[in-house]
C-alpha positions as CSV (number, residue, x, y, z in Angstrom):
1,M,-21.6,-40.5,65.7
2,C,-19.0,-43.1,66.5
3,D,-16.3,-40.9,68.0
4,Q,-14.7,-41.6,71.4
5,D,-15.8,-38.5,73.2
6,H,-19.4,-38.7,72.2
7,F,-19.5,-42.5,72.5
8,E,-18.4,-42.5,76.2
9,E,-20.7,-39.5,77.0
10,D,-23.7,-41.2,75.5
11,L,-23.1,-44.5,77.2
12,K,-23.5,-42.8,80.6
13,K,-27.0,-41.6,79.5
14,Y,-28.3,-44.4,77.4
15,S,-26.4,-47.6,78.3
16,R,-28.6,-50.5,79.3
17,R,-25.8,-53.1,79.7
18,D,-22.3,-53.4,81.0
19,V,-19.4,-55.4,79.5
20,G,-20.1,-58.3,81.8
21,T,-23.4,-58.9,80.1
22,L,-21.9,-59.4,76.6
23,A,-22.9,-63.1,76.4
24,G,-26.4,-62.3,77.4
25,A,-26.6,-59.5,74.9
26,I,-25.6,-61.9,72.1
27,S,-28.3,-64.4,73.2
28,V,-31.0,-61.7,72.8
29,A,-31.1,-62.8,69.1
30,M,-33.1,-65.8,70.1
31,A,-35.6,-63.6,71.8
32,L,-36.3,-61.3,68.9
33,P,-39.8,-61.7,67.6
34,R,-40.1,-64.4,65.0
35,V,-41.3,-63.4,61.5
36,A,-45.0,-64.2,61.0
37,N,-45.2,-66.9,58.4
38,A,-41.4,-67.0,58.2
39,Q,-40.0,-68.6,55.1
40,A,-37.5,-71.4,55.3
41,V,-34.0,-70.0,54.4
42,N,-30.6,-71.2,53.3
43,E,-27.5,-69.5,54.6
44,S,-23.8,-69.6,53.7
45,D,-20.5,-67.8,54.2
46,V,-19.4,-66.5,50.8
47,E,-16.4,-64.7,49.2
48,I,-16.8,-61.9,46.7
49,Q,-14.1,-60.7,44.4
50,T,-13.7,-57.0,44.2
51,P,-11.1,-54.8,42.5
52,D,-9.4,-54.5,45.9
53,G,-9.4,-58.1,47.0
54,T,-11.7,-60.8,48.4
55,C,-14.6,-59.8,50.6
56,D,-15.9,-62.3,53.1
57,A,-19.7,-62.0,53.6
58,Y,-22.8,-63.7,54.8
59,F,-25.6,-64.6,52.3
60,V,-29.1,-65.8,53.3
61,A,-32.1,-66.2,51.1
62,P,-35.5,-68.0,51.0
63,A,-35.0,-71.7,50.2
64,A,-37.3,-71.5,47.2
65,G,-37.7,-69.0,44.4
66,S,-35.9,-65.8,43.5
67,H,-36.5,-62.6,45.4
68,A,-35.5,-58.9,45.6
69,G,-31.9,-58.5,46.8
70,V,-30.9,-56.5,49.8
71,L,-27.3,-55.3,50.6
72,I,-26.6,-54.7,54.3
73,W,-23.6,-52.7,55.4
74,P,-22.8,-53.2,59.1
75,D,-21.8,-50.6,61.6
76,I,-18.3,-49.8,62.8
77,F,-18.1,-53.1,64.8
78,G,-18.4,-55.0,61.6
79,L,-19.9,-58.3,60.4
80,R,-20.9,-60.4,63.5
81,V,-23.6,-62.5,65.0
82,A,-26.1,-59.6,65.4
83,F,-26.0,-58.7,61.7
84,R,-26.2,-62.3,60.6
85,E,-29.3,-62.7,62.7
86,M,-30.7,-59.5,61.3
87,G,-30.0,-60.7,57.7
88,Q,-31.7,-64.0,58.5
89,R,-34.7,-62.3,59.8
90,L,-35.0,-60.2,56.7
91,A,-34.6,-63.3,54.5
92,E,-37.4,-65.0,56.4
93,S,-39.5,-62.1,55.3
94,G,-38.9,-62.9,51.6
95,Y,-35.6,-61.2,50.6
96,S,-32.2,-62.4,49.4
97,V,-29.8,-60.7,51.7
98,L,-26.0,-60.1,51.6
99,V,-24.3,-58.8,54.7
100,V,-20.7,-57.8,54.0
101,N,-17.5,-57.3,55.9
102,P,-16.7,-53.7,54.9
103,F,-13.2,-54.0,56.4
104,Y,-12.1,-57.0,54.2
105,R,-9.2,-55.0,53.0
106,L,-7.7,-55.1,56.5
107,Q,-8.9,-58.5,57.8
108,P,-11.6,-61.1,57.6
109,A,-14.5,-60.8,60.1
110,P,-14.8,-60.6,63.0
111,T,-13.0,-57.3,63.0
112,A,-13.9,-56.1,66.5
113,E,-12.5,-58.2,69.3
114,Y,-15.4,-57.7,71.7
115,G,-18.1,-57.2,69.1
116,A,-20.2,-54.1,69.9
117,F,-18.5,-53.8,73.3
118,T,-15.1,-53.1,71.6
119,P,-13.7,-49.7,72.6
120,I,-14.2,-47.2,69.8
121,P,-10.4,-46.4,69.5
122,D,-9.8,-50.0,68.6
123,V,-12.1,-49.9,65.6
124,L,-12.0,-46.3,64.5
125,P,-9.0,-47.0,62.2
126,H,-11.1,-49.5,60.4
127,A,-13.7,-46.9,59.5
128,Q,-11.0,-44.4,58.6
129,S,-9.6,-46.9,56.1
130,L,-12.7,-46.5,53.9
131,S,-13.6,-43.6,51.6
132,P,-16.3,-42.6,49.2
133,E,-14.2,-44.3,46.5
134,T,-14.1,-47.6,48.3
135,Q,-17.8,-47.3,48.9
136,I,-18.5,-46.9,45.2
137,T,-16.2,-49.7,44.2
138,D,-17.7,-52.1,46.8
139,S,-21.3,-51.1,45.9
140,R,-20.7,-52.1,42.3
141,A,-19.0,-55.4,43.2
142,F,-21.6,-56.4,45.8
143,V,-24.7,-55.5,43.6
144,S,-23.1,-57.3,40.7
145,W,-22.6,-60.4,42.8
146,L,-26.2,-60.4,44.0
147,D,-27.5,-60.0,40.5
148,A,-25.6,-63.1,39.4
149,R,-27.3,-65.2,42.1
150,P,-30.3,-67.4,41.2
151,E,-31.9,-66.5,44.5
152,V,-32.1,-62.9,43.4
153,D,-34.8,-61.6,41.0
154,S,-32.7,-59.2,39.0
155,S,-35.8,-57.8,37.4
156,R,-36.7,-56.2,40.7
157,K,-34.8,-53.3,42.3
158,M,-32.7,-54.0,45.4
159,G,-32.7,-52.5,48.9
160,S,-29.6,-51.3,50.8
161,M,-29.3,-50.8,54.5
162,G,-26.6,-49.0,56.5
163,Y,-25.9,-48.4,60.2
164,C,-23.8,-45.8,62.0
165,M,-20.8,-45.1,59.7
166,S,-22.4,-47.0,56.8
167,G,-25.5,-44.9,56.7
168,S,-23.7,-42.8,54.1
169,F,-22.7,-45.9,52.2
170,V,-26.4,-46.4,51.3
171,F,-26.6,-43.0,49.7
172,R,-23.5,-43.6,47.6
173,A,-24.7,-47.1,46.5
174,A,-28.0,-45.6,45.5
175,A,-26.4,-42.8,43.6
176,T,-23.9,-45.0,41.9
177,L,-26.5,-47.6,40.8
178,P,-29.8,-45.8,40.5
179,D,-31.1,-48.4,38.1
180,R,-30.6,-51.2,40.7
181,I,-31.1,-49.6,44.2
182,G,-34.8,-48.9,44.7
183,A,-34.9,-48.5,48.5
184,G,-32.4,-47.1,50.9
185,C,-32.3,-47.2,54.7
186,S,-30.0,-45.3,57.0
187,F,-30.2,-46.1,60.7
188,H,-28.4,-43.6,63.1
189,G,-26.2,-42.9,60.1
190,G,-23.2,-40.5,60.5
191,G,-22.0,-37.8,58.2
192,L,-25.0,-37.6,56.0
193,T,-24.9,-33.8,55.7
194,T,-21.4,-32.2,55.7
195,D,-19.8,-29.2,54.2
196,A,-17.7,-31.3,51.8
197,D,-18.4,-31.3,48.0
198,N,-19.1,-35.0,48.2
199,S,-21.5,-34.9,51.1
200,P,-24.0,-37.7,50.8
201,H,-27.0,-35.4,50.8
202,L,-25.7,-33.8,47.6
203,L,-26.1,-37.1,45.9
204,V,-29.9,-37.1,46.3
205,P,-30.6,-35.8,42.7
206,Q,-28.8,-38.9,41.4
207,I,-30.9,-41.3,43.4
208,D,-33.9,-43.2,42.0
209,A,-34.9,-44.8,45.3
210,E,-37.3,-44.2,48.2
211,F,-35.4,-43.6,51.5
212,L,-35.9,-44.2,55.2
213,V,-33.6,-42.1,57.3
214,A,-33.9,-42.9,61.0
215,I,-31.9,-40.4,63.1
216,A,-30.8,-41.0,66.7
217,E,-32.0,-38.6,69.3
218,N,-28.5,-37.7,70.5
219,D,-27.2,-37.2,67.0
220,D,-30.1,-34.7,66.4
221,M,-29.3,-32.9,69.6
222,R,-25.8,-32.3,68.4
223,D,-26.8,-31.4,64.8
224,P,-30.4,-30.4,64.7
225,E,-30.2,-28.8,61.3
226,S,-29.1,-32.1,59.6
227,K,-32.6,-33.5,59.3
228,N,-33.8,-30.2,57.7
229,I,-31.0,-30.3,55.2
230,L,-31.9,-33.9,54.3
231,R,-35.6,-33.1,54.0
232,Q,-34.9,-30.1,51.7
233,A,-32.5,-32.2,49.6
234,F,-35.1,-34.9,48.9
235,A,-37.9,-32.3,48.4
236,S,-35.9,-30.2,46.0
237,A,-35.1,-33.3,44.0
238,N,-38.7,-34.5,44.1
239,K,-37.7,-37.7,45.8
240,T,-39.6,-39.6,48.5
241,A,-38.0,-40.0,51.9
242,E,-39.2,-40.7,55.4
243,I,-36.9,-38.8,57.7
244,E,-37.5,-39.0,61.4
245,V,-35.8,-38.6,64.7
246,Y,-36.2,-41.6,67.0
247,P,-36.2,-41.3,70.8
248,A,-33.2,-43.6,71.1
249,A,-29.4,-43.3,71.1
250,H,-26.9,-43.7,68.3
251,G,-26.5,-47.4,67.8
252,W,-30.0,-48.4,69.0
253,C,-30.8,-50.9,66.2
254,P,-28.4,-53.8,66.5
255,F,-29.5,-56.0,69.4
256,D,-25.9,-56.5,70.8
257,T,-25.1,-52.9,71.5
258,R,-25.2,-51.3,75.0
259,V,-27.8,-48.8,73.8
260,Y,-30.1,-51.2,72.0
261,D,-33.7,-50.1,72.2
262,Y,-36.1,-52.9,71.6
263,E,-39.2,-50.8,71.0
264,Q,-37.6,-48.3,68.7
265,S,-35.6,-50.9,66.8
266,E,-38.8,-52.8,66.1
267,R,-40.5,-49.6,64.9
268,A,-37.6,-49.0,62.5
269,W,-37.7,-52.6,61.4
270,G,-41.5,-52.3,60.7
271,R,-40.9,-49.1,58.6
272,T,-38.2,-50.9,56.7
273,L,-40.5,-53.8,55.8
274,A,-43.2,-51.4,54.7
275,L,-40.7,-49.5,52.5
276,F,-39.4,-52.7,50.9
277,E,-42.9,-53.9,50.2
278,R,-43.6,-50.7,48.3
279,A,-40.4,-50.0,46.6
280,L,-39.1,-53.5,45.8
281,A,-42.3,-55.0,44.5
């Protein structure tokens, strides 16, 4: 998970870049595989009114027609180039995608001075400013905003994707809006199984969505029982979930992190597209 002690420890084992390569890391976006038969897209910066203020976000959708919506929650480093590129890539695959700034209550994006190279202590207060209640409030506001867009086919269920701290957000969104969220993806998500009464895994019976839970290798090493708790939760509720430990470090999916793993990120991306094709048809 994104705590200082583990973060620094894992960088020693998994890091593939140093701070001096930040510019090169960002440019990797241009090297990501292009979508086969990519659709032309339109993109824009948007503002979304919520009960707690105005959220700045990035919206990108195919230039023609209406499509299933997808809500993307960024990791602890917030809305930035990497997540815009990831949203665009998904839109080119035929989805109308909203990537939000989860920290809008504190400041507009960018919220991490050095992107994914920002020291964890600098951004940890941002994550700590959020709660299950804010996740629920925001889920309702963001899904409602998507449903009102002509680029979104509101007759189809939506997908939701979360990374790192926001893996749990996907569970709360799906449980809060089971009639709208039909597919959920948690990538190296933190805090999915806790001892708290409101642990995300306890929400599974309220969910009407198929899930993909991609667990980081080092997270599994520290909490090997979590994957079993998740599997049991979905099985007991008779819900479908693909739960797998990936041989990669916490944070391996966004291409701008020091632990980005191209091969495993692409595998997770492929599983996401397969899930959306099934669940959001």
